[in-house]
TORMARMAR-85469 format. One record per residue (C-alpha): residue in three letters; x, y, z. Coordinates in Angstrom, 2 decimals. Layout:
BEGIN
<rest:ALA, X:X, Y:Y, Z:Z>
...
This chain:
BEGIN
<rest:UNK, X:62.97, Y:-11.58, Z:-18.07>
<rest:UNK, X:59.39, Y:-12.61, Z:-17.14>
<rest:UNK, X:58.79, Y:-13.55, Z:-13.53>
<rest:UNK, X:57.72, Y:-17.08, Z:-12.58>
<rest:UNK, X:53.93, Y:-17.44, Z:-12.19>
<rest:UNK, X:52.38, Y:-17.52, Z:-8.74>
<rest:UNK, X:51.73, Y:-20.95, Z:-7.28>
<rest:UNK, X:48.14, Y:-22.24, Z:-7.55>
<rest:UNK, X:48.65, Y:-23.60, Z:-4.02>
<rest:UNK, X:48.68, Y:-20.08, Z:-2.57>
<rest:UNK, X:45.66, Y:-20.12, Z:-0.23>
<rest:UNK, X:43.82, Y:-17.66, Z:1.94>
<rest:UNK, X:42.57, Y:-18.54, Z:5.41>
<rest:UNK, X:39.17, Y:-17.07, Z:4.50>
<rest:UNK, X:36.51, Y:-19.14, Z:2.76>
<rest:UNK, X:32.99, Y:-20.57, Z:2.82>
<rest:UNK, X:31.40, Y:-23.78, Z:1.55>
<rest:UNK, X:28.07, Y:-25.57, Z:1.75>
<rest:UNK, X:27.08, Y:-29.14, Z:0.93>
<rest:UNK, X:23.68, Y:-30.79, Z:1.23>
<rest:UNK, X:22.43, Y:-34.33, Z:0.86>
<rest:UNK, X:19.60, Y:-36.76, Z:1.41>
<rest:UNK, X:19.82, Y:-40.47, Z:2.20>
<rest:UNK, X:18.66, Y:-43.13, Z:4.63>
<rest:UNK, X:15.56, Y:-41.26, Z:5.72>
<rest:UNK, X:17.26, Y:-37.94, Z:6.54>
<rest:UNK, X:18.35, Y:-34.78, Z:4.74>
<rest:UNK, X:21.16, Y:-32.49, Z:5.89>
<rest:UNK, X:23.12, Y:-29.32, Z:5.15>
<rest:UNK, X:26.74, Y:-28.59, Z:6.01>
<rest:UNK, X:27.98, Y:-25.00, Z:6.25>
<rest:UNK, X:31.73, Y:-24.54, Z:6.75>
<rest:UNK, X:33.32, Y:-21.13, Z:7.34>
<rest:UNK, X:36.98, Y:-20.23, Z:7.65>
<rest:UNK, X:38.60, Y:-17.02, Z:8.91>
<rest:UNK, X:42.11, Y:-15.98, Z:9.92>
<rest:UNK, X:43.79, Y:-17.72, Z:12.85>
<rest:UNK, X:47.27, Y:-18.09, Z:14.30>
<rest:UNK, X:47.06, Y:-21.87, Z:14.01>
<rest:UNK, X:44.31, Y:-24.34, Z:13.15>
<rest:UNK, X:41.18, Y:-24.27, Z:15.30>
<rest:UNK, X:38.27, Y:-26.49, Z:14.18>
<rest:UNK, X:34.90, Y:-26.24, Z:15.92>
<rest:UNK, X:31.68, Y:-28.12, Z:15.17>
<rest:UNK, X:28.02, Y:-27.37, Z:15.84>
<rest:UNK, X:26.25, Y:-30.73, Z:15.62>
<rest:UNK, X:22.64, Y:-31.72, Z:16.34>
<rest:UNK, X:21.91, Y:-33.88, Z:19.41>
<rest:UNK, X:22.93, Y:-37.47, Z:18.85>
<rest:UNK, X:25.67, Y:-36.71, Z:16.32>
<rest:UNK, X:28.60, Y:-36.18, Z:18.68>
<rest:UNK, X:30.02, Y:-39.59, Z:17.81>
<rest:UNK, X:31.07, Y:-38.50, Z:14.32>
<rest:UNK, X:33.01, Y:-35.41, Z:15.48>
<rest:UNK, X:36.45, Y:-37.06, Z:15.97>
<rest:UNK, X:36.49, Y:-38.41, Z:12.41>
<rest:UNK, X:35.32, Y:-35.06, Z:11.04>
<rest:UNK, X:38.03, Y:-33.20, Z:12.96>
<rest:UNK, X:40.70, Y:-35.60, Z:11.64>
<rest:UNK, X:39.49, Y:-34.95, Z:8.09>
<rest:UNK, X:39.67, Y:-31.18, Z:8.58>
<rest:UNK, X:43.17, Y:-31.33, Z:10.09>
<rest:UNK, X:44.38, Y:-33.45, Z:7.18>
<rest:UNK, X:43.20, Y:-30.83, Z:4.65>
<rest:UNK, X:43.83, Y:-27.51, Z:6.41>
<rest:UNK, X:46.81, Y:-26.20, Z:8.36>
<rest:UNK, X:45.82, Y:-22.70, Z:9.47>
<rest:UNK, X:42.61, Y:-20.82, Z:10.13>
<rest:UNK, X:39.67, Y:-20.74, Z:12.50>
<rest:UNK, X:37.15, Y:-23.23, Z:11.09>
<rest:UNK, X:33.48, Y:-23.32, Z:12.07>
<rest:UNK, X:31.42, Y:-26.24, Z:10.72>
<rest:UNK, X:27.67, Y:-26.46, Z:11.30>
<rest:UNK, X:25.41, Y:-29.42, Z:10.51>
<rest:UNK, X:21.62, Y:-29.31, Z:10.36>
<rest:UNK, X:19.67, Y:-32.58, Z:9.97>
<rest:UNK, X:15.99, Y:-33.35, Z:9.56>
<rest:UNK, X:14.06, Y:-36.52, Z:8.97>
<rest:UNK, X:12.29, Y:-36.93, Z:5.66>
<rest:UNK, X:8.58, Y:-36.17, Z:5.68>
<rest:UNK, X:7.81, Y:-39.65, Z:4.33>
<rest:UNK, X:9.73, Y:-41.19, Z:7.22>
<rest:UNK, X:7.73, Y:-39.09, Z:9.68>
<rest:UNK, X:4.27, Y:-40.14, Z:8.36>
<rest:UNK, X:1.78, Y:-41.23, Z:11.04>
<rest:UNK, X:1.51, Y:-44.96, Z:11.75>
<rest:UNK, X:-1.08, Y:-47.03, Z:13.62>
<rest:UNK, X:0.18, Y:-48.85, Z:16.70>
<rest:UNK, X:-2.04, Y:-51.95, Z:16.55>
<rest:UNK, X:-1.12, Y:-53.15, Z:20.02>
<rest:UNK, X:-2.12, Y:-49.79, Z:21.53>
<rest:UNK, X:-5.39, Y:-49.82, Z:19.54>
<rest:UNK, X:-6.24, Y:-53.33, Z:20.68>
<rest:UNK, X:-5.59, Y:-52.32, Z:24.29>
<rest:UNK, X:-7.89, Y:-49.31, Z:23.84>
<rest:UNK, X:-10.64, Y:-51.51, Z:22.29>
<rest:UNK, X:-10.38, Y:-53.93, Z:25.21>
<rest:UNK, X:-10.96, Y:-51.05, Z:27.61>
<rest:UNK, X:-13.95, Y:-49.86, Z:25.53>
<rest:UNK, X:-15.42, Y:-53.39, Z:25.68>
<rest:UNK, X:-15.11, Y:-53.43, Z:29.47>
<rest:UNK, X:-16.81, Y:-50.04, Z:29.74>
<rest:UNK, X:-19.67, Y:-51.13, Z:27.43>
<rest:UNK, X:-20.16, Y:-54.27, Z:29.53>
<rest:UNK, X:-20.66, Y:-52.04, Z:32.55>
<rest:UNK, X:-22.72, Y:-49.46, Z:30.68>
<rest:UNK, X:-24.61, Y:-51.33, Z:27.95>
<rest:UNK, X:-26.62, Y:-48.26, Z:27.01>
<rest:UNK, X:-23.55, Y:-46.18, Z:26.27>
<rest:UNK, X:-22.85, Y:-45.70, Z:22.53>
<rest:UNK, X:-19.52, Y:-46.99, Z:21.24>
<rest:UNK, X:-16.84, Y:-44.28, Z:20.82>
<rest:UNK, X:-16.17, Y:-43.05, Z:17.27>
<rest:UNK, X:-13.02, Y:-44.16, Z:15.51>
<rest:UNK, X:-11.59, Y:-40.64, Z:15.64>
<rest:UNK, X:-11.77, Y:-40.71, Z:19.43>
<rest:UNK, X:-9.90, Y:-44.01, Z:19.52>
<rest:UNK, X:-7.22, Y:-42.73, Z:17.14>
<rest:UNK, X:-6.69, Y:-39.64, Z:19.30>
<rest:UNK, X:-5.81, Y:-41.72, Z:22.34>
<rest:UNK, X:-2.11, Y:-41.42, Z:23.36>
<rest:UNK, X:0.06, Y:-44.03, Z:21.71>
<rest:UNK, X:-2.51, Y:-45.27, Z:19.19>
<rest:UNK, X:-1.04, Y:-43.12, Z:16.43>
<rest:UNK, X:2.64, Y:-42.25, Z:16.29>
<rest:UNK, X:5.14, Y:-40.95, Z:13.77>
<rest:UNK, X:7.25, Y:-43.52, Z:12.02>
<rest:UNK, X:10.32, Y:-41.44, Z:12.92>
<rest:UNK, X:9.71, Y:-42.20, Z:16.59>
<rest:UNK, X:11.02, Y:-45.70, Z:15.98>
<rest:UNK, X:14.60, Y:-46.08, Z:17.10>
<rest:UNK, X:16.79, Y:-46.70, Z:14.02>
<rest:UNK, X:18.93, Y:-49.79, Z:14.16>
<rest:UNK, X:22.73, Y:-49.72, Z:14.27>
<rest:UNK, X:23.09, Y:-50.37, Z:10.54>
<rest:UNK, X:20.87, Y:-47.41, Z:9.67>
<rest:UNK, X:22.73, Y:-45.12, Z:12.08>
<rest:UNK, X:26.07, Y:-46.19, Z:10.58>
<rest:UNK, X:24.79, Y:-45.56, Z:7.05>
<rest:UNK, X:23.59, Y:-42.09, Z:8.01>
<rest:UNK, X:26.90, Y:-41.26, Z:9.69>
<rest:UNK, X:28.85, Y:-42.43, Z:6.62>
<rest:UNK, X:26.69, Y:-40.32, Z:4.28>
<rest:UNK, X:27.04, Y:-37.20, Z:6.42>
<rest:UNK, X:30.82, Y:-37.73, Z:6.79>
<rest:UNK, X:31.19, Y:-38.10, Z:3.02>
<rest:UNK, X:29.21, Y:-34.89, Z:2.59>
<rest:UNK, X:31.58, Y:-33.12, Z:4.99>
<rest:UNK, X:34.52, Y:-34.25, Z:2.84>
<rest:UNK, X:32.86, Y:-32.58, Z:-0.15>
<rest:UNK, X:32.31, Y:-29.42, Z:1.88>
<rest:UNK, X:35.99, Y:-29.42, Z:2.86>
<rest:UNK, X:37.03, Y:-29.76, Z:-0.79>
<rest:UNK, X:34.77, Y:-26.85, Z:-1.70>
<rest:UNK, X:36.24, Y:-24.82, Z:1.17>
<rest:UNK, X:39.75, Y:-25.53, Z:-0.12>
<rest:UNK, X:38.74, Y:-24.29, Z:-3.57>
<rest:UNK, X:37.24, Y:-21.17, Z:-2.02>
<rest:UNK, X:40.40, Y:-20.48, Z:-0.03>
<rest:UNK, X:42.62, Y:-20.99, Z:-3.08>
<rest:UNK, X:40.49, Y:-18.68, Z:-5.20>
<rest:UNK, X:40.86, Y:-16.02, Z:-2.53>
<rest:UNK, X:44.58, Y:-16.87, Z:-2.30>
<rest:UNK, X:44.98, Y:-16.23, Z:-6.03>
<rest:UNK, X:43.38, Y:-12.81, Z:-5.62>
<rest:UNK, X:45.61, Y:-11.97, Z:-2.66>
<rest:UNK, X:48.65, Y:-13.23, Z:-4.58>
<rest:UNK, X:47.93, Y:-10.81, Z:-7.41>
<rest:UNK, X:47.66, Y:-7.93, Z:-4.91>
<rest:UNK, X:50.92, Y:-8.98, Z:-3.23>
<rest:UNK, X:52.75, Y:-9.23, Z:-6.56>
<rest:UNK, X:51.62, Y:-5.72, Z:-7.49>
<rest:UNK, X:52.64, Y:-4.42, Z:-4.06>
<rest:UNK, X:56.09, Y:-6.01, Z:-4.41>
<rest:UNK, X:56.48, Y:-4.23, Z:-7.74>
<rest:UNK, X:55.65, Y:-0.97, Z:-5.98>
<rest:UNK, X:58.14, Y:-1.72, Z:-3.20>
<rest:UNK, X:60.81, Y:-2.55, Z:-5.76>
<rest:UNK, X:60.19, Y:0.75, Z:-7.55>
<rest:UNK, X:60.51, Y:2.69, Z:-4.29>
<rest:UNK, X:63.74, Y:0.85, Z:-3.43>
<rest:UNK, X:65.11, Y:1.79, Z:-6.87>
<rest:UNK, X:64.20, Y:5.45, Z:-6.22>
<rest:UNK, X:65.86, Y:5.29, Z:-2.81>
<rest:UNK, X:68.93, Y:3.74, Z:-4.40>
<rest:UNK, X:69.19, Y:6.61, Z:-6.90>
<rest:UNK, X:68.83, Y:9.22, Z:-4.15>
<rest:UNK, X:71.25, Y:7.41, Z:-1.84>
<rest:UNK, X:74.00, Y:7.20, Z:-4.47>
<rest:UNK, X:74.88, Y:10.87, Z:-3.98>
<rest:UNK, X:74.07, Y:11.10, Z:-0.28>
<rest:UNK, X:77.53, Y:10.36, Z:1.27>
<rest:UNK, X:79.37, Y:12.90, Z:-0.89>
<rest:UNK, X:76.72, Y:15.55, Z:-0.32>
<rest:UNK, X:76.87, Y:14.98, Z:3.43>
<rest:UNK, X:80.66, Y:15.07, Z:3.43>
<rest:UNK, X:80.73, Y:18.34, Z:1.51>
<rest:UNK, X:78.25, Y:19.99, Z:3.86>
<rest:UNK, X:80.10, Y:18.79, Z:6.94>
<rest:UNK, X:83.48, Y:19.90, Z:5.65>
<rest:UNK, X:82.09, Y:23.37, Z:5.02>
<rest:UNK, X:80.54, Y:23.52, Z:8.50>
<rest:UNK, X:83.63, Y:22.17, Z:10.25>
<rest:UNK, X:85.94, Y:24.58, Z:8.47>
<rest:UNK, X:83.78, Y:27.41, Z:9.71>
<rest:UNK, X:84.28, Y:26.07, Z:13.23>
<rest:UNK, X:88.01, Y:25.64, Z:12.67>
<rest:UNK, X:88.48, Y:29.38, Z:12.81>
<rest:UNK, X:87.28, Y:29.27, Z:16.42>
<rest:UNK, X:89.03, Y:26.01, Z:17.34>
<rest:UNK, X:92.61, Y:25.73, Z:16.11>
<rest:UNK, X:92.68, Y:22.07, Z:17.24>
<rest:UNK, X:90.50, Y:21.16, Z:14.24>
<rest:UNK, X:93.08, Y:20.45, Z:11.56>
<rest:UNK, X:92.25, Y:19.73, Z:7.94>
<rest:UNK, X:93.00, Y:16.04, Z:8.47>
<rest:UNK, X:90.71, Y:15.92, Z:11.51>
<rest:UNK, X:87.97, Y:17.70, Z:9.57>
<rest:UNK, X:88.25, Y:15.25, Z:6.67>
<rest:UNK, X:88.24, Y:12.22, Z:9.00>
<rest:UNK, X:85.17, Y:13.41, Z:10.94>
<rest:UNK, X:83.28, Y:14.21, Z:7.76>
<rest:UNK, X:84.12, Y:10.80, Z:6.26>
<rest:UNK, X:82.98, Y:9.02, Z:9.44>
<rest:UNK, X:79.64, Y:10.80, Z:9.58>
<rest:UNK, X:79.07, Y:10.32, Z:5.86>
<rest:UNK, X:79.74, Y:6.57, Z:6.15>
<rest:UNK, X:77.18, Y:6.30, Z:8.93>
<rest:UNK, X:74.62, Y:7.83, Z:6.57>
<rest:UNK, X:75.41, Y:5.34, Z:3.80>
<rest:UNK, X:72.26, Y:3.27, Z:3.09>
<rest:UNK, X:73.68, Y:0.96, Z:0.43>
<rest:UNK, X:73.60, Y:-2.05, Z:2.79>
<rest:UNK, X:69.93, Y:-1.42, Z:3.55>
<rest:UNK, X:69.17, Y:-1.11, Z:-0.16>
<rest:UNK, X:70.97, Y:-4.39, Z:-0.89>
<rest:UNK, X:69.06, Y:-6.20, Z:1.86>
<rest:UNK, X:65.73, Y:-4.81, Z:0.62>
<rest:UNK, X:66.49, Y:-6.16, Z:-2.87>
<rest:UNK, X:67.28, Y:-9.56, Z:-1.29>
<rest:UNK, X:64.00, Y:-9.51, Z:0.68>
<rest:UNK, X:62.03, Y:-8.73, Z:-2.48>
<rest:UNK, X:63.61, Y:-11.71, Z:-4.25>
<rest:UNK, X:62.90, Y:-13.95, Z:-1.25>
<rest:UNK, X:59.25, Y:-12.84, Z:-1.11>
<rest:UNK, X:58.76, Y:-13.59, Z:-4.80>
<rest:UNK, X:60.32, Y:-17.02, Z:-4.37>
<rest:UNK, X:57.93, Y:-17.83, Z:-1.51>
<rest:UNK, X:54.93, Y:-16.74, Z:-3.57>
<rest:UNK, X:56.04, Y:-19.07, Z:-6.36>
<rest:UNK, X:56.41, Y:-21.88, Z:-3.83>
<rest:UNK, X:52.91, Y:-21.14, Z:-2.57>
<rest:UNK, X:52.30, Y:-23.90, Z:0.01>
<rest:UNK, X:51.94, Y:-22.73, Z:3.63>
<rest:UNK, X:53.99, Y:-19.56, Z:3.13>
<rest:UNK, X:51.90, Y:-17.17, Z:5.23>
<rest:UNK, X:54.05, Y:-17.36, Z:8.37>
<rest:UNK, X:57.31, Y:-17.06, Z:6.44>
<rest:UNK, X:56.09, Y:-14.07, Z:4.46>
<rest:UNK, X:54.90, Y:-12.48, Z:7.69>
<rest:UNK, X:58.38, Y:-12.89, Z:9.17>
<rest:UNK, X:59.90, Y:-11.44, Z:6.00>
<rest:UNK, X:57.77, Y:-8.31, Z:6.29>
<rest:UNK, X:59.38, Y:-7.70, Z:9.70>
<rest:UNK, X:62.76, Y:-7.72, Z:7.96>
<rest:UNK, X:61.40, Y:-5.34, Z:5.32>
<rest:UNK, X:60.29, Y:-2.97, Z:8.05>
<rest:UNK, X:63.62, Y:-3.11, Z:9.84>
<rest:UNK, X:65.53, Y:-2.02, Z:6.73>
<rest:UNK, X:62.96, Y:0.66, Z:5.84>
<rest:UNK, X:63.17, Y:2.12, Z:9.36>
<rest:UNK, X:66.97, Y:2.24, Z:9.20>
<rest:UNK, X:66.85, Y:3.86, Z:5.78>
<rest:UNK, X:64.54, Y:6.59, Z:7.09>
<rest:UNK, X:66.75, Y:7.20, Z:10.12>
<rest:UNK, X:69.81, Y:7.64, Z:7.89>
<rest:UNK, X:68.10, Y:9.77, Z:5.25>
<rest:UNK, X:69.79, Y:13.15, Z:4.88>
<rest:UNK, X:67.52, Y:14.59, Z:2.19>
<rest:UNK, X:63.83, Y:15.33, Z:1.94>
<rest:UNK, X:63.45, Y:13.20, Z:-1.16>
<rest:UNK, X:65.05, Y:10.14, Z:0.46>
<rest:UNK, X:62.95, Y:10.65, Z:3.60>
<rest:UNK, X:59.77, Y:10.88, Z:1.51>
<rest:UNK, X:60.74, Y:7.73, Z:-0.39>
<rest:UNK, X:61.47, Y:5.92, Z:2.87>
<rest:UNK, X:58.08, Y:6.84, Z:4.30>
<rest:UNK, X:56.31, Y:5.73, Z:1.12>
<rest:UNK, X:58.27, Y:2.48, Z:1.33>
<rest:UNK, X:57.13, Y:1.89, Z:4.92>
<rest:UNK, X:53.50, Y:2.48, Z:3.91>
<rest:UNK, X:53.76, Y:0.00, Z:1.01>
<rest:UNK, X:55.38, Y:-2.61, Z:3.27>
<rest:UNK, X:52.55, Y:-2.22, Z:5.80>
<rest:UNK, X:49.96, Y:-2.73, Z:3.05>
<rest:UNK, X:51.89, Y:-5.82, Z:1.93>
<rest:UNK, X:51.88, Y:-7.14, Z:5.53>
<rest:UNK, X:48.12, Y:-6.62, Z:5.88>
<rest:UNK, X:47.50, Y:-8.87, Z:2.88>
<rest:UNK, X:50.04, Y:-11.46, Z:4.03>
<rest:UNK, X:48.05, Y:-11.81, Z:7.29>
<rest:UNK, X:45.29, Y:-13.53, Z:5.27>
<rest:UNK, X:47.48, Y:-16.28, Z:3.80>
<rest:UNK, X:47.59, Y:-19.84, Z:5.09>
């Protein structure tokens, strides 16, 4: 029977996105990075004067993402056309008035060249030095916020693409774990009887030195020790954990924490199986199972 496909909503906490734009006399670039985190931590690096948009940006990020350490950086520059030099006529007229006063006092002095007048402080200034009005500031903020929404969408796509890759690795690792559990199950099927037979032989050898060890006592002690070495319950629970893990991966949405918890249960059963193992083959299988579970857990750590 074919297994259900993995959910497309399976997402990694690792991703990167960039969005750029140009409008209202400025151009900008957003860079948004995401790495693993216990919860959701969103941090912004904004240019001076842009702090007012941060609350809305943070709300947008929290609405889209649930886990991960998010770093969002914005760089902004004014368009070259907006920064072209402009003549301040009032400053020039003030400078000419001063020149006229000087020439009245020094009639023989030649008039200053135009380049000297233009080099005076305040006569020429960049158009960008003008304070933008409230409407222009609001338009710029809206354009940059919309760009951030696009960057967030691209980051989501990046995280889901990585999630699909991780999902494929996890599915393959679950197949490996299932194969090891099947091998352990085959080895464990004969373990209680083999243990009982060995113990009966050993206890009968001791019975010659201790008359108090009757045949019934020997059989009861051997049965008790053999039952303690029975790993069928651990095998059954491992099968149940495998089924639960596959169901979570089909569900896909925000399953990282639950899968992480499930790997702890996997480890608990694998450890018990190893402690009960009475044969080299079962011990080797148990150790291989623990290694596969650890590799599974390492990948699960990356999921949202």
